Biopython code that builds the backbone (N, CA, C, O; Angstrom):
import numpy as np
from Bio.PDB.StructureBuilder import StructureBuilder

atoms = [
    (1, "MET", "N", (129.848, 88.691, 174.826)),
    (1, "MET", "CA", (130.064, 88.230, 173.470)),
    (1, "MET", "C", (128.968, 87.228, 173.092)),
    (1, "MET", "O", (128.560, 86.397, 173.904)),
    (2, "TYR", "N", (128.508, 87.323, 171.860)),
    (2, "TYR", "CA", (127.502, 86.408, 171.318)),
    (2, "TYR", "C", (128.078, 85.718, 170.093)),
    (2, "TYR", "O", (128.895, 86.285, 169.368)),
    (3, "THR", "N", (127.645, 84.498, 169.877)),
    (3, "THR", "CA", (128.169, 83.685, 168.789)),
    (3, "THR", "C", (127.044, 83.242, 167.871)),
    (3, "THR", "O", (126.015, 82.744, 168.329)),
    (4, "VAL", "N", (127.244, 83.425, 166.579)),
    (4, "VAL", "CA", (126.359, 82.832, 165.581)),
    (4, "VAL", "C", (126.977, 81.484, 165.236)),
    (4, "VAL", "O", (128.178, 81.386, 164.986)),
    (5, "TYR", "N", (126.149, 80.450, 165.225)),
    (5, "TYR", "CA", (126.681, 79.113, 164.981)),
    (5, "TYR", "C", (125.882, 78.398, 163.902)),
    (5, "TYR", "O", (124.709, 78.685, 163.664)),
    (6, "ILE", "N", (126.556, 77.468, 163.269)),
    (6, "ILE", "CA", (125.925, 76.616, 162.265)),
    (6, "ILE", "C", (126.151, 75.175, 162.688)),
    (6, "ILE", "O", (127.286, 74.738, 162.878)),
    (7, "LEU", "N", (125.059, 74.449, 162.833)),
    (7, "LEU", "CA", (125.106, 73.032, 163.176)),
    (7, "LEU", "C", (124.706, 72.222, 161.951)),
    (7, "LEU", "O", (123.992, 72.706, 161.074)),
    (8, "TYR", "N", (125.179, 70.981, 161.907)),
    (8, "TYR", "CA", (124.795, 70.081, 160.820)),
    (8, "TYR", "C", (124.375, 68.742, 161.405)),
    (8, "TYR", "O", (125.027, 68.203, 162.299)),
    (9, "SER", "N", (123.265, 68.213, 160.880)),
    (9, "SER", "CA", (122.797, 66.887, 161.264)),
    (9, "SER", "C", (122.935, 65.951, 160.076)),
    (9, "SER", "O", (122.273, 66.127, 159.053)),
    (10, "GLN", "N", (123.787, 64.968, 160.215)),
    (10, "GLN", "CA", (123.942, 63.967, 159.156)),
    (10, "GLN", "C", (122.670, 63.125, 159.063)),
    (10, "GLN", "O", (122.292, 62.670, 157.983)),
    (11, "ARG", "N", (122.029, 62.930, 160.182)),
    (11, "ARG", "CA", (120.822, 62.097, 160.242)),
    (11, "ARG", "C", (119.728, 62.604, 159.302)),
    (11, "ARG", "O", (119.084, 61.815, 158.610)),
    (12, "ILE", "N", (119.518, 63.931, 159.279)),
    (12, "ILE", "CA", (118.477, 64.498, 158.422)),
    (12, "ILE", "C", (119.060, 65.345, 157.286)),
    (12, "ILE", "O", (118.318, 65.947, 156.510)),
    (13, "ASP", "N", (120.386, 65.384, 157.195)),
    (13, "ASP", "CA", (121.097, 66.129, 156.152)),
    (13, "ASP", "C", (120.615, 67.579, 156.079)),
    (13, "ASP", "O", (120.234, 68.070, 155.016)),
    (14, "GLN", "N", (120.642, 68.253, 157.234)),
    (14, "GLN", "CA", (120.213, 69.646, 157.300)),
    (14, "GLN", "C", (121.149, 70.459, 158.178)),
    (14, "GLN", "O", (121.809, 69.946, 159.081)),
    (15, "TYR", "N", (121.175, 71.761, 157.871)),
    (15, "TYR", "CA", (121.894, 72.725, 158.689)),
    (15, "TYR", "C", (120.905, 73.457, 159.575)),
    (15, "TYR", "O", (119.723, 73.574, 159.253)),
    (16, "TYR", "N", (121.412, 73.948, 160.700)),
    (16, "TYR", "CA", (120.620, 74.787, 161.594)),
    (16, "TYR", "C", (121.503, 75.951, 162.018)),
    (16, "TYR", "O", (122.665, 75.759, 162.375)),
    (17, "THR", "N", (120.952, 77.153, 161.978)),
    (17, "THR", "CA", (121.704, 78.322, 162.425)),
    (17, "THR", "C", (121.023, 78.935, 163.634)),
    (17, "THR", "O", (119.799, 78.912, 163.760)),
    (18, "GLY", "N", (121.840, 79.482, 164.519)),
    (18, "GLY", "CA", (121.314, 80.135, 165.706)),
    (18, "GLY", "C", (122.358, 81.066, 166.289)),
    (18, "GLY", "O", (123.453, 81.215, 165.746)),
    (19, "HIS", "N", (122.003, 81.690, 167.406)),
    (19, "HIS", "CA", (122.979, 82.520, 168.121)),
    (19, "HIS", "C", (122.857, 82.214, 169.606)),
    (19, "HIS", "O", (121.801, 81.802, 170.085)),
    (20, "ALA", "N", (123.951, 82.420, 170.321)),
    (20, "ALA", "CA", (123.967, 82.105, 171.748)),
    (20, "ALA", "C", (125.053, 82.902, 172.448)),
    (20, "ALA", "O", (126.048, 83.301, 171.844)),
    (21, "GLN", "N", (124.837, 83.121, 173.725)),
    (21, "GLN", "CA", (125.875, 83.746, 174.538)),
    (21, "GLN", "C", (126.814, 82.673, 175.086)),
    (21, "GLN", "O", (128.014, 82.907, 175.229)),
    (22, "ASP", "N", (126.267, 81.506, 175.389)),
    (22, "ASP", "CA", (127.051, 80.375, 175.890)),
    (22, "ASP", "C", (126.937, 79.235, 174.875)),
    (22, "ASP", "O", (126.042, 78.396, 174.972)),
    (23, "LEU", "N", (127.839, 79.214, 173.915)),
    (23, "LEU", "CA", (127.761, 78.263, 172.804)),
    (23, "LEU", "C", (127.828, 76.811, 173.274)),
    (23, "LEU", "O", (127.079, 75.967, 172.782)),
    (24, "LYS", "N", (128.699, 76.521, 174.200)),
    (24, "LYS", "CA", (128.851, 75.145, 174.682)),
    (24, "LYS", "C", (127.539, 74.624, 175.274)),
    (24, "LYS", "O", (127.120, 73.505, 174.978)),
    (25, "ASP", "N", (126.899, 75.436, 176.103)),
    (25, "ASP", "CA", (125.630, 75.043, 176.713)),
    (25, "ASP", "C", (124.534, 74.905, 175.660)),
    (25, "ASP", "O", (123.730, 73.974, 175.711)),
    (26, "ARG", "N", (124.508, 75.829, 174.712)),
    (26, "ARG", "CA", (123.470, 75.789, 173.679)),
    (26, "ARG", "C", (123.610, 74.543, 172.815)),
    (26, "ARG", "O", (122.608, 73.900, 172.501)),
    (27, "CYS", "N", (124.813, 74.192, 172.431)),
    (27, "CYS", "CA", (125.037, 72.976, 171.639)),
    (27, "CYS", "C", (124.637, 71.731, 172.423)),
    (27, "CYS", "O", (124.055, 70.796, 171.871)),
    (28, "ARG", "N", (124.955, 71.730, 173.707)),
    (28, "ARG", "CA", (124.574, 70.595, 174.559)),
    (28, "ARG", "C", (123.059, 70.430, 174.572)),
    (28, "ARG", "O", (122.548, 69.316, 174.449)),
    (29, "ARG", "N", (122.338, 71.550, 174.721)),
    (29, "ARG", "CA", (120.870, 71.477, 174.752)),
    (29, "ARG", "C", (120.302, 70.995, 173.415)),
    (29, "ARG", "O", (119.329, 70.240, 173.393)),
    (30, "HIS", "N", (120.898, 71.424, 172.309)),
    (30, "HIS", "CA", (120.452, 70.918, 171.003)),
    (30, "HIS", "C", (120.640, 69.408, 170.940)),
    (30, "HIS", "O", (119.751, 68.693, 170.477)),
    (31, "ASN", "N", (121.779, 68.918, 171.398)),
    (31, "ASN", "CA", (122.076, 67.491, 171.299)),
    (31, "ASN", "C", (121.368, 66.639, 172.338)),
    (31, "ASN", "O", (121.339, 65.414, 172.219)),
    (32, "GLU", "N", (120.804, 67.264, 173.341)),
    (32, "GLU", "CA", (119.982, 66.538, 174.314)),
    (32, "GLU", "C", (118.521, 66.498, 173.874)),
    (32, "GLU", "O", (117.680, 65.925, 174.567)),
    (33, "GLY", "N", (118.219, 67.097, 172.737)),
    (33, "GLY", "CA", (116.847, 67.109, 172.235)),
    (33, "GLY", "C", (115.948, 68.091, 172.955)),
    (33, "GLY", "O", (114.726, 67.938, 172.946)),
    (34, "ARG", "N", (116.544, 69.105, 173.584)),
    (34, "ARG", "CA", (115.761, 70.054, 174.373)),
    (34, "ARG", "C", (115.297, 71.262, 173.566)),
    (34, "ARG", "O", (114.725, 72.200, 174.121)),
    (35, "SER", "N", (115.539, 71.241, 172.272)),
    (35, "SER", "CA", (115.072, 72.306, 171.388)),
    (35, "SER", "C", (114.135, 71.682, 170.358)),
    (35, "SER", "O", (114.529, 70.775, 169.625)),
    (36, "LEU", "N", (112.900, 72.165, 170.305)),
    (36, "LEU", "CA", (111.931, 71.595, 169.369)),
    (36, "LEU", "C", (112.400, 71.692, 167.923)),
    (36, "LEU", "O", (112.155, 70.788, 167.125)),
    (37, "ALA", "N", (113.070, 72.781, 167.588)),
    (37, "ALA", "CA", (113.500, 72.994, 166.206)),
    (37, "ALA", "C", (114.566, 71.995, 165.755)),
    (37, "ALA", "O", (114.701, 71.740, 164.559)),
    (38, "THR", "N", (115.315, 71.435, 166.684)),
    (38, "THR", "CA", (116.423, 70.550, 166.303)),
    (38, "THR", "C", (116.302, 69.136, 166.869)),
    (38, "THR", "O", (117.190, 68.308, 166.667)),
    (39, "LYS", "N", (115.234, 68.867, 167.557)),
    (39, "LYS", "CA", (115.078, 67.584, 168.247)),
    (39, "LYS", "C", (115.224, 66.376, 167.313)),
    (39, "LYS", "O", (115.870, 65.391, 167.669)),
    (40, "ARG", "N", (114.633, 66.452, 166.141)),
    (40, "ARG", "CA", (114.644, 65.282, 165.251)),
    (40, "ARG", "C", (115.989, 65.051, 164.557)),
    (40, "ARG", "O", (116.189, 64.005, 163.939)),
    (41, "GLY", "N", (116.912, 66.011, 164.651)),
    (41, "GLY", "CA", (118.187, 65.879, 163.964)),
    (41, "GLY", "C", (119.344, 65.413, 164.817)),
    (41, "GLY", "O", (120.470, 65.318, 164.328)),
    (42, "VAL", "N", (119.094, 65.119, 166.080)),
    (42, "VAL", "CA", (120.161, 64.723, 167.005)),
    (42, "VAL", "C", (120.876, 63.487, 166.461)),
    (42, "VAL", "O", (120.203, 62.542, 166.048)),
    (43, "PRO", "N", (122.187, 63.454, 166.443)),
    (43, "PRO", "CA", (123.136, 64.422, 166.990)),
    (43, "PRO", "C", (123.477, 65.522, 165.975)),
    (43, "PRO", "O", (123.408, 65.324, 164.762)),
    (44, "TRP", "N", (123.844, 66.679, 166.516)),
    (44, "TRP", "CA", (124.237, 67.833, 165.717)),
    (44, "TRP", "C", (125.734, 68.053, 165.870)),
    (44, "TRP", "O", (126.295, 67.877, 166.951)),
    (45, "GLU", "N", (126.367, 68.441, 164.776)),
    (45, "GLU", "CA", (127.805, 68.715, 164.773)),
    (45, "GLU", "C", (128.014, 70.207, 164.511)),
    (45, "GLU", "O", (127.439, 70.766, 163.577)),
    (46, "LEU", "N", (128.832, 70.840, 165.333)),
    (46, "LEU", "CA", (129.140, 72.254, 165.140)),
    (46, "LEU", "C", (130.061, 72.399, 163.931)),
    (46, "LEU", "O", (131.160, 71.844, 163.908)),
    (47, "LYS", "N", (129.603, 73.150, 162.927)),
    (47, "LYS", "CA", (130.384, 73.352, 161.706)),
    (47, "LYS", "C", (131.083, 74.699, 161.672)),
    (47, "LYS", "O", (132.162, 74.821, 161.093)),
    (48, "LYS", "N", (130.480, 75.719, 162.290)),
    (48, "LYS", "CA", (131.065, 77.064, 162.251)),
    (48, "LYS", "C", (130.543, 77.862, 163.433)),
    (48, "LYS", "O", (129.376, 77.751, 163.809)),
    (49, "ALA", "N", (131.424, 78.667, 164.013)),
    (49, "ALA", "CA", (131.060, 79.582, 165.096)),
    (49, "ALA", "C", (131.738, 80.914, 164.821)),
    (49, "ALA", "O", (132.949, 80.971, 164.609)),
    (50, "ILE", "N", (130.950, 81.990, 164.825)),
    (50, "ILE", "CA", (131.469, 83.324, 164.540)),
    (50, "ILE", "C", (131.069, 84.239, 165.686)),
    (50, "ILE", "O", (129.883, 84.401, 165.975)),
    (51, "ASP", "N", (132.050, 84.831, 166.333)),
    (51, "ASP", "CA", (131.793, 85.693, 167.487)),
    (51, "ASP", "C", (131.462, 87.119, 167.061)),
    (51, "ASP", "O", (132.028, 87.655, 166.109)),
    (52, "PHE", "N", (130.524, 87.714, 167.802)),
    (52, "PHE", "CA", (130.130, 89.107, 167.612)),
    (52, "PHE", "C", (130.156, 89.797, 168.967)),
    (52, "PHE", "O", (129.972, 89.159, 170.004)),
    (53, "GLY", "N", (130.384, 91.095, 168.949)),
    (53, "GLY", "CA", (130.505, 91.850, 170.190)),
    (53, "GLY", "C", (129.205, 92.046, 170.939)),
    (53, "GLY", "O", (129.197, 92.124, 172.168)),
    (54, "THR", "N", (128.093, 92.128, 170.199)),
    (54, "THR", "CA", (126.803, 92.380, 170.849)),
    (54, "THR", "C", (125.754, 91.393, 170.345)),
    (54, "THR", "O", (125.910, 90.772, 169.294)),
    (55, "ARG", "N", (124.694, 91.267, 171.116)),
    (55, "ARG", "CA", (123.583, 90.402, 170.708)),
    (55, "ARG", "C", (122.938, 90.935, 169.432)),
    (55, "ARG", "O", (122.549, 90.166, 168.553)),
    (56, "SER", "N", (122.831, 92.245, 169.339)),
    (56, "SER", "CA", (122.236, 92.871, 168.162)),
    (56, "SER", "C", (123.000, 92.508, 166.887)),
    (56, "SER", "O", (122.390, 92.183, 165.869)),
    (57, "GLU", "N", (124.322, 92.563, 166.940)),
    (57, "GLU", "CA", (125.145, 92.199, 165.779)),
    (57, "GLU", "C", (124.965, 90.724, 165.424)),
    (57, "GLU", "O", (124.859, 90.368, 164.250)),
    (58, "ALA", "N", (124.930, 89.877, 166.440)),
    (58, "ALA", "CA", (124.764, 88.439, 166.210)),
    (58, "ALA", "C", (123.398, 88.142, 165.601)),
    (58, "ALA", "O", (123.286, 87.332, 164.680)),
    (59, "MET", "N", (122.367, 88.796, 166.114)),
    (59, "MET", "CA", (121.019, 88.572, 165.587)),
    (59, "MET", "C", (120.906, 89.058, 164.143)),
    (59, "MET", "O", (120.242, 88.426, 163.321)),
    (60, "LYS", "N", (121.543, 90.164, 163.843)),
    (60, "LYS", "CA", (121.534, 90.687, 162.477)),
    (60, "LYS", "C", (122.175, 89.676, 161.526)),
    (60, "LYS", "O", (121.647, 89.415, 160.444)),
    (61, "ALA", "N", (123.304, 89.114, 161.927)),
    (61, "ALA", "CA", (124.000, 88.125, 161.100)),
    (61, "ALA", "C", (123.179, 86.842, 160.964)),
    (61, "ALA", "O", (123.061, 86.290, 159.870)),
    (62, "GLU", "N", (122.616, 86.374, 162.068)),
    (62, "GLU", "CA", (121.791, 85.160, 162.031)),
    (62, "GLU", "C", (120.583, 85.369, 161.125)),
    (62, "GLU", "O", (120.258, 84.503, 160.312)),
    (63, "ASN", "N", (119.921, 86.507, 161.261)),
    (63, "ASN", "CA", (118.738, 86.785, 160.439)),
    (63, "ASN", "C", (119.087, 86.874, 158.958)),
    (63, "ASN", "O", (118.328, 86.399, 158.113)),
    (64, "TRP", "N", (120.230, 87.480, 158.637)),
    (64, "TRP", "CA", (120.668, 87.544, 157.242)),
    (64, "TRP", "C", (120.842, 86.137, 156.687)),
    (64, "TRP", "O", (120.379, 85.824, 155.590)),
    (65, "LEU", "N", (121.513, 85.298, 157.459)),
    (65, "LEU", "CA", (121.779, 83.929, 157.022)),
    (65, "LEU", "C", (120.476, 83.157, 156.830)),
    (65, "LEU", "O", (120.331, 82.426, 155.850)),
    (66, "LYS", "N", (119.541, 83.310, 157.742)),
    (66, "LYS", "CA", (118.258, 82.609, 157.629)),
    (66, "LYS", "C", (117.433, 83.137, 156.457)),
    (66, "LYS", "O", (116.725, 82.366, 155.808)),
    (67, "ARG", "N", (117.511, 84.430, 156.178)),
    (67, "ARG", "CA", (116.775, 85.005, 155.041)),
    (67, "ARG", "C", (117.283, 84.475, 153.704)),
    (67, "ARG", "O", (116.525, 84.409, 152.736)),
    (68, "MET", "N", (118.546, 84.100, 153.645)),
    (68, "MET", "CA", (119.117, 83.581, 152.402)),
    (68, "MET", "C", (118.470, 82.249, 152.014)),
    (68, "MET", "O", (118.360, 81.933, 150.830)),
    (69, "LYS", "N", (118.047, 81.476, 153.003)),
    (69, "LYS", "CA", (117.400, 80.176, 152.777)),
    (69, "LYS", "C", (118.148, 79.347, 151.731)),
    (69, "LYS", "O", (117.545, 78.761, 150.832)),
    (70, "SER", "N", (119.454, 79.313, 151.869)),
    (70, "SER", "CA", (120.269, 78.650, 150.861)),
    (70, "SER", "C", (121.352, 77.788, 151.497)),
    (70, "SER", "O", (122.184, 78.271, 152.265)),
    (71, "ARG", "N", (121.321, 76.530, 151.167)),
    (71, "ARG", "CA", (122.355, 75.608, 151.630)),
    (71, "ARG", "C", (123.723, 76.035, 151.095)),
    (71, "ARG", "O", (124.731, 75.937, 151.794)),
    (72, "LYS", "N", (123.744, 76.513, 149.839)),
    (72, "LYS", "CA", (125.010, 76.945, 149.234)),
    (72, "LYS", "C", (125.608, 78.122, 149.995)),
    (72, "LYS", "O", (126.819, 78.170, 150.209)),
    (73, "VAL", "N", (124.778, 79.061, 150.401)),
    (73, "VAL", "CA", (125.269, 80.215, 151.170)),
    (73, "VAL", "C", (125.816, 79.740, 152.508)),
    (73, "VAL", "O", (126.890, 80.176, 152.925)),
    (74, "ILE", "N", (125.099, 78.860, 153.182)),
    (74, "ILE", "CA", (125.561, 78.329, 154.471)),
    (74, "ILE", "C", (126.914, 77.639, 154.292)),
    (74, "ILE", "O", (127.822, 77.834, 155.101)),
    (75, "GLU", "N", (127.050, 76.843, 153.246)),
    (75, "GLU", "CA", (128.309, 76.133, 153.017)),
    (75, "GLU", "C", (129.446, 77.093, 152.670)),
    (75, "GLU", "O", (130.602, 76.818, 152.989)),
    (76, "LYS", "N", (129.131, 78.214, 152.020)),
    (76, "LYS", "CA", (130.152, 79.222, 151.733)),
    (76, "LYS", "C", (130.580, 79.947, 153.006)),
    (76, "LYS", "O", (131.742, 80.332, 153.137)),
    (77, "VAL", "N", (129.662, 80.134, 153.933)),
    (77, "VAL", "CA", (130.021, 80.720, 155.232)),
    (77, "VAL", "C", (130.923, 79.742, 155.983)),
    (77, "VAL", "O", (131.933, 80.146, 156.559)),
    (78, "ILE", "N", (130.567, 78.473, 155.979)),
    (78, "ILE", "CA", (131.373, 77.452, 156.661)),
    (78, "ILE", "C", (132.789, 77.402, 156.087)),
    (78, "ILE", "O", (133.761, 77.312, 156.838)),
    (79, "SER", "N", (132.908, 77.459, 154.772)),
    (79, "SER", "CA", (134.224, 77.353, 154.127)),
    (79, "SER", "C", (135.041, 78.637, 154.244)),
    (79, "SER", "O", (136.249, 78.631, 154.008)),
    (80, "GLY", "N", (134.382, 79.733, 154.606)),
    (80, "GLY", "CA", (135.077, 81.008, 154.708)),
    (80, "GLY", "C", (134.996, 81.842, 153.441)),
    (80, "GLY", "O", (135.531, 82.949, 153.384)),
    (81, "GLU", "N", (134.326, 81.311, 152.426)),
    (81, "GLU", "CA", (134.165, 82.036, 151.165)),
    (81, "GLU", "C", (133.304, 83.292, 151.352)),
    (81, "GLU", "O", (133.510, 84.299, 150.674)),
    (82, "ILE", "N", (132.346, 83.223, 152.270)),
    (82, "ILE", "CA", (131.534, 84.384, 152.643)),
    (82, "ILE", "C", (131.864, 84.726, 154.088)),
    (82, "ILE", "O", (131.808, 83.866, 154.967)),
    (83, "ASN", "N", (132.207, 85.986, 154.325)),
    (83, "ASN", "CA", (132.486, 86.471, 155.677)),
    (83, "ASN", "C", (131.203, 87.079, 156.229)),
    (83, "ASN", "O", (130.758, 88.127, 155.761)),
    (84, "LEU", "N", (130.618, 86.434, 157.209)),
    (84, "LEU", "CA", (129.333, 86.864, 157.760)),
    (84, "LEU", "C", (129.401, 88.266, 158.347)),
    (84, "LEU", "O", (128.410, 88.996, 158.324)),
    (85, "ARG", "N", (130.548, 88.644, 158.868)),
    (85, "ARG", "CA", (130.695, 89.998, 159.428)),
    (85, "ARG", "C", (130.605, 91.060, 158.336)),
    (85, "ARG", "O", (130.029, 92.128, 158.544)),
    (86, "GLU", "N", (131.174, 90.764, 157.182)),
    (86, "GLU", "CA", (131.192, 91.734, 156.081)),
    (86, "GLU", "C", (129.820, 91.934, 155.458)),
    (86, "GLU", "O", (129.456, 93.060, 155.120)),
    (87, "VAL", "N", (129.061, 90.873, 155.302)),
    (87, "VAL", "CA", (127.762, 91.000, 154.630)),
    (87, "VAL", "C", (126.710, 91.653, 155.510)),
    (87, "VAL", "O", (125.663, 92.071, 155.015)),
    (88, "THR", "N", (126.968, 91.746, 156.792)),
    (88, "THR", "CA", (125.978, 92.344, 157.695)),
    (88, "THR", "C", (126.385, 93.730, 158.173)),
    (88, "THR", "O", (125.714, 94.300, 159.032)),
    (89, "ASP", "N", (127.465, 94.284, 157.638)),
    (89, "ASP", "CA", (127.883, 95.645, 158.008)),
    (89, "ASP", "C", (126.942, 96.674, 157.433)),
    (89, "ASP", "O", (127.136, 97.872, 157.641)),
]
sb = StructureBuilder()
sb.init_structure("model")
sb.init_model(0)
sb.init_chain("A")
sb.init_seg("    ")
for serial, (resi, resn, name, xyz) in enumerate(atoms, 1):
    if name == "N":
        sb.init_residue(resn, " ", resi, " ")
    sb.init_atom(name, np.array(xyz, "f"), 0.0, 1.0, " ", f" {name:<3s}", serial, name[0])
structure = sb.get_structure()
């Protein structure tokens, strides 16, 4: 199982999206500053996690979300207004 996740940094007021097979470990690495993309935003808070059956499905969903380049879309996914599984079918 793979998980698409959305993190939020209050420090820099930004969201970050990614996918992982081991979400707990991946979040830990983000918060330890071991990811260049998220190092400056530590600490990160997990806002949403959506499980997918395969890596391919998770990557498709993550890529769709990143292509939107929209804070409003990310916040709608977090609130449940947009179902990430439905938009990537």
